Structure formats: C-alpha cells, structure tokens
N, C-alpha and C positions, 0 to 999 in steps of 0.2 A: 605453545599450543595455538593453532589457528582457529579462530572462531568463525563459523559459517552461519550467517544470519539469513532469515527468509524475509525478503523485502517485497512488499506489494507496490506495484506501479500501475496507476490508473489515471486516465485523462478523458475529459469530455472532448467531443469532436474538434472544437475550436482551439483546444489546448494540446492535442496529440503531438503535433509537430514540435512544440516547445518541450514536451516531456521527452520525446525521442532525442532532441538536441541535448537536453540535460543528461540523459543516460549515456549518450556518446561522449560527452565532455567528461563524465565520471566513469567511463568504461573500465579503467584500471582498478578503481575502487570496487566496482560492482562484480567483476569477474570472479572474485572469491566467494560470492554469496549466491544463494538461491533467489531467483526472481519469479514472482507470481504476478500475472497481469490479467486483466479482463480482456476478452477476445480481440477486438480490433487493435487496441493499444498494444497488446502482446505481439501481434503480427508486425506492427510498425517498429517496435523496439527490436525484435529479432532481426528484421531486415537491416535496420540502421547499424546495429552492433556487428552483424556479420559482414556488412560492406566495409566498415571502417576499422575493425579490430584486427584483421589479418588472421592467419592460420594459427598463430601461437596462443590465442586466447579463445577458450570455449566458454559458453555461458549456459547455465542451467536455468532455462526459462520454461515455466509452466503457464499454459493459457487456459483460463476459465471461459465460461460463456461471456458473451457481450453483456455489458452492464444492464441495459434494458431487458435482456433476455434471462436475467437471473444471476449474472456474474457478480454484481454488487452484493447480493445475498449470499452467494457462495463464499465470497471473501469475508463477509461478516461472520459466517459460520467458522471459517478457519481461525479468525481472531478469537472467537469464543473458545475454541479448542486449543488455544495457546500455540498456534502454528505459524503466526505472523509476528515478526519482531519489530517492524516499522512499516509505515505506509507513506508513499508519496502520491498524492491525489491532486492533480492539477484540474480543479473543477472550474467551470465557467460561471462566474458570478453575474454575467451580463445577459444570460439567456436561460429561460426556463427549460427544464428537461422533462421529457415525458415520464421519467422515472425518478422525479424529485423526492418522492417519499422513500425510495430505496437509498438514495444518496444521503438523505438526512439520517436514515436508520444506520447506515454504514459509519457515518461520522459520529453518531451517538455511541455506537459500539466501541469505536477507537478511544473515545473519552472514558467510557465506563471501564474498559480494560486497560486504560493508561498506556496505550500504544503510541509511541512517538509518531506524529503525523504532520507532514508538510503539505500545505495547500498552495504553495507558490515556490518559485525557483530559489529565492533567497533563503527561505526556511529549509528547503531541501539541501542547499549548499551547506548550511549550518549543521544539519544532521550528519551528512557524509563527512564533514571535516572535524566532527567532534571526536575527542579521544575515546569516547564510548563506542564508536562505530565498529571497531574491530575487537572489542572486549565483550566478555560475557556480561549480560545485564538482564536482570529480572525485574520488570516493572511491578510496582505494587498496585494491584487493582483497587478500585474504589470500594469502600466498605459499604456493603448493601444489607448488612444484618438488620437494620431497622426496617427496611422494606420487607425482607423475608419473614421477619417476626411480627409484622403488623397484625392487628386484630381486624377482622373483617366482620362487619355487622351483617348477619344473614336474615334479619327480620325485615 
C-alpha cells in the first residue's frame, strides 16, 4: 500500500532558491506526496518542478497565503488539525522577518504536535531518506494534560 504524506514546504526569501533546488533534487521522492506551501515559495516550487520533472510526473501542490499575509498561521492550523505529516522550513537565521512572531508560533506548533521538521538542507535530506518517509507514521503529540487541568486562581 502506497502511503501519501502531506509535506509542508516553506522558505524565507533568502532561502527560497535553496528550497526549490532541494525539491528539484528530491522530485522523484516528492511526486508521490501532497505538497503544501506558503504563497511565493509554492509558486517557485511549482515552476521548478514543472520545468525539470517532465510530463511523466504530476505534483499535487497546494498554495496557501504568503507567510507574512497569514500563510504561516494557515499552516499552523493544518498542523493542529493533523493534516500535515512533516515540514521543511528553510528559515533565514541571519535576518529578522516582519512576521517573526508567526514563524516562532509555527515552529512551536510543530514541536507541540511532534511534526518532523527540517530547518536546513541536511536535516531535510535525512527526513526524505528515512525509512519512515514512505511508511505510515503517527507522531505522538506532547502530553499537555497538566496544562489543561491546571488550577487558575480567579481572585
């Protein structure tokens, strides 16, 4: 049985070209899966894969809003709804982003929901080459019962 995962691909402006090159390098592995991207990154990924993959491979790519326009938050909501299996987010550690709080919230959600997340090319390569990449896998979310059952002083 072929497992079809939903993979989020996101990149800041200075890292978009690198993510597109990574996706092109891994086009054979990615074509069996659903890809969800934030806006501009998605356009770049679509163009790169269409140009280099040929007619035999079709890709299922969904584009959300651009990150600063709410795409990061849309992606976070999809993670909370268990609709994302892994994320590759090439973020730029050398430049402050106008939506840094959204980026931090998105990365927080991936940790909270135990979503495999790669923030650089080598980690992304490890995820794609893992034996779990094409297998069914259900991550165990963080136990938040202590938080949910905490006592709140109302006085």
